ROGU-378492 format. One record per atom (N, C-alpha, C): residue number from 1; atom name; residue in three letters; y, x, z. Coordinates in Angstrom, 3 decimals. Last residue first. Layout:
<rs>
+------+------+------+----------+----------+----------+
! resi ! name ! resn !       c2 !       c1 !       c3 !
+------+------+------+----------+----------+----------+
!  NUM !   CA !  ALA !        Y !        X !        Z !
...
+------+------+------+----------+----------+----------+
</rs>
This chain:
<rs>
+------+------+------+----------+----------+----------+
! resi ! name ! resn !       c2 !       c1 !       c3 !
+------+------+------+----------+----------+----------+
!  100 !    N !  PRO !   47.422 !  -14.096 !   40.610 !
!  100 !   CA !  PRO !   46.335 !  -13.529 !   41.536 !
!  100 !    C !  PRO !   45.144 !  -14.578 !   41.610 !
!   99 !    N !  HIS !   48.289 !  -13.930 !   37.131 !
!   99 !   CA !  HIS !   48.273 !  -14.704 !   38.395 !
!   99 !    C !  HIS !   47.187 !  -14.196 !   39.279 !
!   98 !    N !  GLU !   50.282 !  -11.483 !   35.351 !
!   98 !   CA !  GLU !   48.977 !  -12.095 !   35.719 !
!   98 !    C !  GLU !   49.040 !  -12.854 !   37.039 !
!   97 !    N !  HIS !   52.561 !  -10.177 !   34.675 !
!   97 !   CA !  HIS !   52.682 !  -11.626 !   34.736 !
!   97 !    C !  HIS !   51.326 !  -12.316 !   34.959 !
!   96 !    N !  GLU !   51.895 !   -7.495 !   34.457 !
!   96 !   CA !  GLU !   53.065 !   -7.919 !   35.256 !
!   96 !    C !  GLU !   53.155 !   -9.482 !   35.596 !
!   95 !    N !  ARG !   49.878 !   -7.438 !   32.528 !
!   95 !   CA !  ARG !   49.608 !   -7.145 !   33.934 !
!   95 !    C !  ARG !   50.643 !   -7.577 !   34.801 !
!   94 !    N !  ASN !   51.512 !   -8.258 !   30.280 !
!   94 !   CA !  ASN !   50.474 !   -9.172 !   30.784 !
!   94 !    C !  ASN !   50.104 !   -8.859 !   32.111 !
!   93 !    N !  HIS !   53.194 !   -6.023 !   30.032 !
!   93 !   CA !  HIS !   53.795 !   -7.214 !   30.277 !
!   93 !    C !  HIS !   52.643 !   -8.247 !   30.841 !
!   92 !    N !  ARG !   51.215 !   -4.079 !   29.445 !
!   92 !   CA !  ARG !   52.035 !   -3.915 !   30.573 !
!   92 !    C !  ARG !   52.685 !   -5.348 !   30.969 !
!   91 !    N !  LEU !   50.421 !   -5.146 !   26.859 !
!   91 !   CA !  LEU !   49.304 !   -5.088 !   28.093 !
!   91 !    C !  LEU !   50.165 !   -4.828 !   29.356 !
!   90 !    N !  ALA !   52.676 !   -4.761 !   25.489 !
!   90 !   CA !  ALA !   52.178 !   -6.051 !   25.654 !
!   90 !    C !  ALA !   51.159 !   -6.045 !   26.770 !
!   89 !    N !  GLU !   52.883 !   -1.923 !   25.466 !
!   89 !   CA !  GLU !   54.022 !   -2.792 !   26.175 !
!   89 !    C !  GLU !   53.478 !   -4.234 !   26.339 !
!   88 !    N !  GLU !   50.695 !   -1.289 !   24.049 !
!   88 !   CA !  GLU !   50.836 !   -0.760 !   25.508 !
!   88 !    C !  GLU !   51.877 !   -1.647 !   26.176 !
!   87 !    N !  LEU !   51.232 !   -2.359 !   21.688 !
!   87 !   CA !  LEU !   50.062 !   -2.902 !   22.281 !
!   87 !    C !  LEU !   50.280 !   -2.477 !   23.821 !
!   86 !    N !  GLN !   53.514 !   -0.857 !   20.788 !
!   86 !   CA !  GLN !   53.677 !   -2.295 !   21.032 !
!   86 !    C !  GLN !   52.427 !   -2.890 !   21.854 !
!   85 !    N !  ASP !   52.279 !    1.582 !   20.697 !
!   85 !   CA !  ASP !   53.250 !    1.397 !   21.535 !
!   85 !    C !  ASP !   53.534 !   -0.049 !   21.845 !
!   84 !    N !  GLU !   50.497 !    1.113 !   18.562 !
!   84 !   CA !  GLU !   49.963 !    1.598 !   19.890 !
!   84 !    C !  GLU !   51.008 !    1.397 !   20.962 !
!   83 !    N !  LEU !   52.299 !    0.625 !   16.476 !
!   83 !   CA !  LEU !   51.324 !   -0.400 !   16.844 !
!   83 !    C !  LEU !   50.857 !   -0.052 !   18.301 !
!   82 !    N !  ILE !   53.603 !    3.172 !   16.354 !
!   82 !   CA !  ILE !   54.340 !    1.882 !   16.722 !
!   82 !    C !  ILE !   53.437 !    0.773 !   17.109 !
!   81 !    N !  ILE !   51.373 !    4.703 !   15.520 !
!   81 !   CA !  ILE !   52.092 !    4.902 !   16.814 !
!   81 !    C !  ILE !   52.859 !    3.786 !   17.246 !
!   80 !    N !  ILE !   50.715 !    3.600 !   12.972 !
!   80 !   CA !  ILE !   49.677 !    3.711 !   14.162 !
!   80 !    C !  ILE !   50.419 !    3.764 !   15.463 !
!   79 !    N !  ARG !   53.123 !    4.098 !   11.589 !
!   79 !   CA !  ARG !   52.630 !    2.749 !   11.825 !
!   79 !    C !  ARG !   51.689 !    2.752 !   12.919 !
!   78 !    N !  CYS !   53.175 !    6.888 !   11.593 !
!   78 !   CA !  CYS !   54.145 !    6.305 !   12.341 !
!   78 !    C !  CYS !   53.755 !    4.755 !   12.566 !
!   77 !    N !  ALA !   50.775 !    7.448 !   10.157 !
!   77 !   CA !  ALA !   50.766 !    7.854 !   11.555 !
!   77 !    C !  ALA !   51.894 !    7.136 !   12.313 !
!   76 !    N !  SER !   51.461 !    6.429 !    7.645 !
!   76 !   CA !  SER !   50.412 !    5.814 !    8.394 !
!   76 !    C !  SER !   50.446 !    6.133 !    9.818 !
!   75 !    N !  GLY !   53.509 !    8.241 !    7.073 !
!   75 !   CA !  GLY !   53.827 !    6.798 !    7.098 !
!   75 !    C !  GLY !   52.662 !    6.070 !    7.890 !
!   74 !    N !  MET !   52.032 !   10.777 !    6.966 !
!   74 !   CA !  MET !   53.152 !   10.431 !    7.987 !
!   74 !    C !  MET !   53.392 !    9.045 !    8.027 !
!   73 !    N !  ASP !   48.494 !   10.585 !    6.714 !
!   73 !   CA !  ASP !   49.779 !   10.740 !    6.160 !
!   73 !    C !  ASP !   50.842 !   10.178 !    7.092 !
!   72 !    N !  THR !   46.185 !   12.398 !    8.748 !
!   72 !   CA !  THR !   46.727 !   11.106 !    8.465 !
!   72 !    C !  THR !   48.094 !   11.374 !    7.798 !
!   71 !    N !  GLY !   44.928 !   14.862 !    9.329 !
!   71 !   CA !  GLY !   44.901 !   14.425 !    8.019 !
!   71 !    C !  GLY !   45.620 !   12.933 !    7.701 !
!   70 !    N !  GLN !   45.427 !   15.814 !   11.844 !
!   70 !   CA !  GLN !   44.139 !   15.245 !   11.587 !
!   70 !    C !  GLN !   43.991 !   14.724 !   10.229 !
!   69 !    N !  ASP !   48.109 !   16.309 !   11.743 !
!   69 !   CA !  ASP !   47.316 !   17.435 !   11.693 !
!   69 !    C !  ASP !   45.769 !   17.100 !   11.466 !
!   68 !    N !  CYS !   48.935 !   13.675 !   12.009 !
!   68 !   CA !  CYS !   49.172 !   14.331 !   10.783 !
!   68 !    C !  CYS !   48.346 !   15.544 !   10.609 !
!   67 !    N !  LEU !   48.314 !   13.338 !   14.761 !
!   67 !   CA !  LEU !   47.706 !   12.486 !   13.566 !
!   67 !    C !  LEU !   47.855 !   12.994 !   12.361 !
!   66 !    N !  GLU !   50.000 !   15.258 !   16.056 !
!   66 !   CA !  GLU !   48.630 !   15.233 !   16.207 !
!   66 !    C !  GLU !   47.872 !   14.433 !   14.978 !
!   65 !    N !  ARG !   52.564 !   14.349 !   15.144 !
!   65 !   CA !  ARG !   52.044 !   15.662 !   14.726 !
!   65 !    C !  ARG !   50.516 !   15.661 !   14.795 !
!   64 !    N !  ALA !   52.656 !   11.967 !   16.600 !
!   64 !   CA !  ALA !   52.709 !   11.812 !   15.173 !
!   64 !    C !  ALA !   52.125 !   13.251 !   14.507 !
!   63 !    N !  ARG !   52.674 !   12.868 !   19.168 !
!   63 !   CA !  ARG !   51.429 !   12.070 !   18.739 !
!   63 !    C !  ARG !   51.452 !   12.031 !   17.141 !
!   62 !    N !  ALA !   55.136 !   14.211 !   19.113 !
!   62 !   CA !  ALA !   53.953 !   14.933 !   19.386 !
!   62 !    C !  ALA !   52.629 !   14.216 !   18.923 !
!   61 !    N !  ALA !   56.807 !   12.064 !   18.756 !
!   61 !   CA !  ALA !   56.679 !   12.983 !   17.732 !
!   61 !    C !  ALA !   55.529 !   13.856 !   17.911 !
!   60 !    N !  LEU !   56.454 !   10.705 !   21.211 !
!   60 !   CA !  LEU !   56.042 !   10.072 !   19.976 !
!   60 !    C !  LEU !   55.816 !   11.034 !   18.831 !
!   59 !    N !  ARG !   57.339 !   12.763 !   23.033 !
!   59 !   CA !  ARG !   55.837 !   12.236 !   23.080 !
!   59 !    C !  ARG !   55.583 !   11.611 !   21.860 !
!   58 !    N !  ILE !   60.025 !   12.747 !   22.131 !
!   58 !   CA !  ILE !   59.223 !   14.026 !   21.995 !
!   58 !    C !  ILE !   57.680 !   13.597 !   22.003 !
!   57 !    N !  GLN !   60.842 !   10.295 !   22.972 !
!   57 !   CA !  GLN !   60.776 !   10.533 !   21.550 !
!   57 !    C !  GLN !   59.914 !   11.783 !   21.285 !
!   56 !    N !  TYR !   60.638 !   10.709 !   25.715 !
!   56 !   CA !  TYR !   59.878 !    9.745 !   25.182 !
!   56 !    C !  TYR !   59.778 !    9.916 !   23.701 !
!   55 !    N !  ARG !   62.497 !   12.737 !   26.218 !
!   55 !   CA !  ARG !   61.107 !   13.040 !   26.379 !
!   55 !    C !  ARG !   60.249 !   12.090 !   25.701 !
!   54 !    N !  SER !   64.935 !   12.561 !   23.438 !
!   54 !   CA !  SER !   64.432 !   12.323 !   24.701 !
!   54 !    C !  SER !   63.060 !   12.690 !   24.964 !
!   53 !    N !  TYR !   67.149 !   14.660 !   21.470 !
!   53 !   CA !  TYR !   65.851 !   13.965 !   21.668 !
!   53 !    C !  TYR !   65.643 !   13.732 !   23.151 !
!   52 !    N !  ARG !   69.869 !   14.783 !   19.180 !
!   52 !   CA !  ARG !   69.319 !   15.008 !   20.631 !
!   52 !    C !  ARG !   68.248 !   14.104 !   20.794 !
!   51 !    N !  ARG !   71.530 !   16.116 !   16.398 !
!   51 !   CA !  ARG !   70.387 !   15.316 !   16.955 !
!   51 !    C !  ARG !   70.039 !   15.714 !   18.358 !
!   50 !    N !  HIS !   75.022 !   16.350 !   16.130 !
!   50 !   CA !  HIS !   73.714 !   16.977 !   16.266 !
!   50 !    C !  HIS !   72.712 !   16.041 !   16.894 !
!   49 !    N !  GLY !   77.541 !   15.317 !   15.853 !
!   49 !   CA !  GLY !   76.676 !   14.902 !   14.861 !
!   49 !    C !  GLY !   75.269 !   15.552 !   15.027 !
!   48 !    N !  GLY !   79.259 !   15.921 !   17.896 !
!   48 !   CA !  GLY !   79.339 !   16.798 !   16.697 !
!   48 !    C !  GLY !   78.357 !   16.400 !   15.659 !
!   47 !    N !  GLY !   78.636 !   14.168 !   19.859 !
!   47 !   CA !  GLY !   79.932 !   13.929 !   19.182 !
!   47 !    C !  GLY !   79.992 !   14.803 !   17.947 !
!   46 !    N !  SER !   75.059 !   13.686 !   19.000 !
!   46 !   CA !  SER !   76.210 !   14.173 !   19.775 !
!   46 !    C !  SER !   77.518 !   13.995 !   19.192 !
!   45 !    N !  ARG !   72.925 !   10.942 !   18.601 !
!   45 !   CA !  ARG !   73.743 !   11.979 !   17.830 !
!   45 !    C !  ARG !   74.942 !   12.347 !   18.814 !
!   44 !    N !  PHE !   69.546 !   10.396 !   19.322 !
!   44 !   CA !  PHE !   70.885 !   10.210 !   19.683 !
!   44 !    C !  PHE !   71.676 !   11.341 !   18.953 !
!   43 !    N !  PRO !   67.086 !    9.634 !   16.931 !
!   43 !   CA !  PRO !   67.631 !   10.480 !   17.913 !
!   43 !    C !  PRO !   69.024 !   10.170 !   18.114 !
!   42 !    N !  ASP !   64.762 !    7.503 !   16.530 !
!   42 !   CA !  ASP !   66.095 !    7.489 !   16.128 !
!   42 !    C !  ASP !   66.980 !    8.349 !   17.210 !
!   41 !    N !  ILE !   61.401 !    7.566 !   15.174 !
!   41 !   CA !  ILE !   62.319 !    7.891 !   16.283 !
!   41 !    C !  ILE !   63.775 !    7.917 !   15.625 !
!   40 !    N !  LEU !   60.346 !    6.311 !   12.951 !
!   40 !   CA !  LEU !   59.556 !    6.345 !   14.192 !
!   40 !    C !  LEU !   60.518 !    6.678 !   15.403 !
!   39 !    N !  LYS !   61.575 !    6.189 !   10.451 !
!   39 !   CA !  LYS !   61.968 !    5.106 !   11.494 !
!   39 !    C !  LYS !   61.052 !    5.071 !   12.791 !
!   38 !    N !  ALA !   61.303 !    8.080 !    8.626 !
!   38 !   CA !  ALA !   60.249 !    7.064 !    8.734 !
!   38 !    C !  ALA !   60.350 !    6.023 !    9.721 !
!   37 !    N !  ASP !   63.555 !    9.575 !    9.381 !
!   37 !   CA !  ASP !   63.566 !    8.950 !    7.985 !
!   37 !    C !  ASP !   62.483 !    7.875 !    8.053 !
!   36 !    N !  GLY !   62.388 !   10.650 !   11.691 !
!   36 !   CA !  GLY !   63.697 !    9.870 !   11.713 !
!   36 !    C !  GLY !   63.761 !    8.937 !   10.409 !
!   35 !    N !  LEU !   60.441 !   12.226 !   10.642 !
!   35 !   CA !  LEU !   60.026 !   11.113 !   11.508 !
!   35 !    C !  LEU !   61.292 !   10.173 !   11.710 !
!   34 !    N !  ARG !   62.001 !   14.011 !    9.168 !
!   34 !   CA !  ARG !   61.170 !   13.094 !    8.426 !
!   34 !    C !  ARG !   60.682 !   11.975 !    9.258 !
!   33 !    N !  ARG !   63.086 !   15.464 !   11.375 !
!   33 !   CA !  ARG !   64.061 !   14.721 !   10.472 !
!   33 !    C !  ARG !   63.109 !   13.614 !    9.680 !
!   32 !    N !  LEU !   60.718 !   16.657 !   12.341 !
!   32 !   CA !  LEU !   61.532 !   15.799 !   13.207 !
!   32 !    C !  LEU !   62.463 !   14.898 !   12.263 !
!   31 !    N !  PHE !   60.143 !   18.317 !   10.128 !
!   31 !   CA !  PHE !   59.149 !   17.303 !   10.517 !
!   31 !    C !  PHE !   59.854 !   16.184 !   11.427 !
!   30 !    N !  ASP !   62.334 !   20.059 !   10.225 !
!   30 !   CA !  ASP !   62.180 !   19.099 !    9.069 !
!   30 !    C !  ASP !   61.229 !   17.945 !    9.517 !
!   29 !    N !  PRO !   61.886 !   21.512 !   12.369 !
!   29 !   CA !  PRO !   62.917 !   20.628 !   12.492 !
!   29 !    C !  PRO !   62.873 !   19.590 !   11.351 !
!   28 !    N !  SER !   58.206 !   21.866 !   12.752 !
!   28 !   CA !  SER !   59.582 !   22.288 !   12.117 !
!   28 !    C !  SER !   60.557 !   21.221 !   12.363 !
!   27 !    N !  CYS !   56.424 !   21.975 !   15.849 !
!   27 !   CA !  CYS !   56.686 !   21.631 !   14.424 !
!   27 !    C !  CYS !   57.994 !   22.093 !   14.031 !
!   26 !    N !  GLY !   55.842 !   22.004 !   18.504 !
!   26 !   CA !  GLY !   55.119 !   23.067 !   17.766 !
!   26 !    C !  GLY !   55.214 !   22.604 !   16.175 !
!   25 !    N !  ILE !   57.091 !   20.634 !   20.528 !
!   25 !   CA !  ILE !   56.042 !   20.060 !   19.692 !
!   25 !    C !  ILE !   55.228 !   20.932 !   18.875 !
!   24 !    N !  ILE !   58.909 !   22.634 !   21.392 !
!   24 !   CA !  ILE !   58.062 !   21.927 !   22.371 !
!   24 !    C !  ILE !   56.784 !   21.352 !   21.591 !
!   23 !    N !  GLU !   60.296 !   23.095 !   19.018 !
!   23 !   CA !  GLU !   59.593 !   24.123 !   19.756 !
!   23 !    C !  GLU !   58.587 !   23.540 !   20.682 !
!   22 !    N !  ALA !   61.541 !   20.633 !   18.547 !
!   22 !   CA !  ALA !   60.554 !   21.106 !   17.491 !
!   22 !    C !  ALA !   59.737 !   22.273 !   18.196 !
!   21 !    N !  ALA !   63.354 !   20.532 !   20.749 !
!   21 !   CA !  ALA !   62.208 !   19.552 !   20.536 !
!   21 !    C !  ALA !   61.181 !   19.998 !   19.689 !
!   20 !    N !  ARG !   64.922 !   22.767 !   20.183 !
!   20 !   CA !  ARG !   64.047 !   22.754 !   21.432 !
!   20 !    C !  ARG !   62.866 !   21.813 !   21.314 !
!   19 !    N !  GLY !   66.101 !   21.887 !   17.768 !
!   19 !   CA !  GLY !   65.401 !   23.148 !   17.878 !
!   19 !    C !  GLY !   64.415 !   23.221 !   19.032 !
!   18 !    N !  MET !   67.382 !   19.505 !   18.695 !
!   18 !   CA !  MET !   66.295 !   19.472 !   17.698 !
!   18 !    C !  MET !   65.530 !   20.695 !   17.692 !
!   17 !    N !  THR !   67.762 !   19.405 !   22.215 !
!   17 !   CA !  THR !   68.205 !   19.696 !   20.906 !
!   17 !    C !  THR !   67.077 !   19.584 !   19.916 !
!   16 !    N !  TYR !   67.301 !   17.001 !   24.776 !
!   16 !   CA !  TYR !   66.804 !   18.162 !   24.072 !
!   16 !    C !  TYR !   67.404 !   18.186 !   22.621 !
!   15 !    N !  ALA !   67.941 !   14.725 !   26.220 !
!   15 !   CA !  ALA !   68.287 !   16.109 !   26.778 !
!   15 !    C !  ALA !   67.978 !   17.252 !   25.934 !
!   14 !    N !  PRO !   68.719 !   11.739 !   26.195 !
!   14 !   CA !  PRO !   68.584 !   12.637 !   25.063 !
!   14 !    C !  PRO !   68.935 !   14.013 !   25.503 !
!   13 !    N !  TYR !   66.656 !    9.780 !   28.340 !
!   13 !   CA !  TYR !   67.905 !   10.544 !   28.226 !
!   13 !    C !  TYR !   67.764 !   11.647 !   27.179 !
!   12 !    N !  ASP !   64.281 !    8.377 !   28.692 !
!   12 !   CA !  ASP !   65.024 !    8.127 !   27.483 !
!   12 !    C !  ASP !   66.445 !    8.886 !   27.342 !
!   11 !    N !  ASP !   63.234 !    9.103 !   31.076 !
!   11 !   CA !  ASP !   62.472 !    9.473 !   29.824 !
!   11 !    C !  ASP !   63.263 !    9.086 !   28.582 !
!   10 !    N !  ASP !   64.970 !   10.412 !   33.641 !
!   10 !   CA !  ASP !   65.002 !    9.371 !   32.606 !
!   10 !    C !  ASP !   64.345 !    9.817 !   31.336 !
!    9 !    N !  ASP !   65.226 !   12.626 !   35.226 !
!    9 !   CA !  ASP !   64.100 !   11.730 !   35.421 !
!    9 !    C !  ASP !   63.904 !   10.661 !   34.411 !
!    8 !    N !  LEU !   67.787 !   13.506 !   34.490 !
!    8 !   CA !  LEU !   66.671 !   14.476 !   34.308 !
!    8 !    C !  LEU !   65.274 !   13.603 !   34.463 !
!    7 !    N !  MET !   69.398 !   11.433 !   35.448 !
!    7 !   CA !  MET !   69.315 !   11.629 !   34.043 !
!    7 !    C !  MET !   68.036 !   12.438 !   33.629 !
!    6 !    N !  ASP !   69.204 !   11.820 !   38.166 !
!    6 !   CA !  ASP !   68.700 !   10.552 !   37.622 !
!    6 !    C !  ASP !   68.478 !   10.749 !   36.093 !
!    5 !    N !  ASP !   70.383 !   14.399 !   38.450 !
!    5 !   CA !  ASP !   68.924 !   14.203 !   38.803 !
!    5 !    C !  ASP !   68.289 !   12.878 !   38.158 !
!    4 !    N !  PRO !   73.089 !   13.802 !   37.838 !
!    4 !   CA !  PRO !   72.276 !   14.642 !   36.982 !
!    4 !    C !  PRO !   70.732 !   14.497 !   37.248 !
!    3 !    N !  GLN !   73.664 !   10.256 !   38.427 !
!    3 !   CA !  GLN !   73.782 !   11.509 !   38.691 !
!    3 !    C !  GLN !   72.735 !   12.474 !   37.881 !
!    2 !    N !  ALA !   75.586 !    7.629 !   36.988 !
!    2 !   CA !  ALA !   74.229 !    8.321 !   37.054 !
!    2 !    C !  ALA !   74.561 !    9.751 !   37.421 !
!    1 !    N !  MET !   77.595 !    5.497 !   38.766 !
!    1 !   CA !  MET !   77.564 !    6.486 !   37.727 !
!    1 !    C !  MET !   76.212 !    7.281 !   38.023 !
+------+------+------+----------+----------+----------+
</rs>
């Protein structure tokens, strides 16, 4: 069973409420809802239906806000972030499988 310290170190643990996530990012809760609608992030839902965000999702949302603040529309910002994430994963996979 996971211990509290393990969960706090887990980038995917949904530790943040929508209000706290929006405060961290400096955006409105509506911005986070629209990122969900755009399929960039899919927040965990508590038993009561409240959205909960992980540190990883907050980083993605912060990147989206940065791009939108620079004039990129939300749909394009989400596509850019997804492609950046896929590229990073592919590069990590390649590094792990390189031959000496």
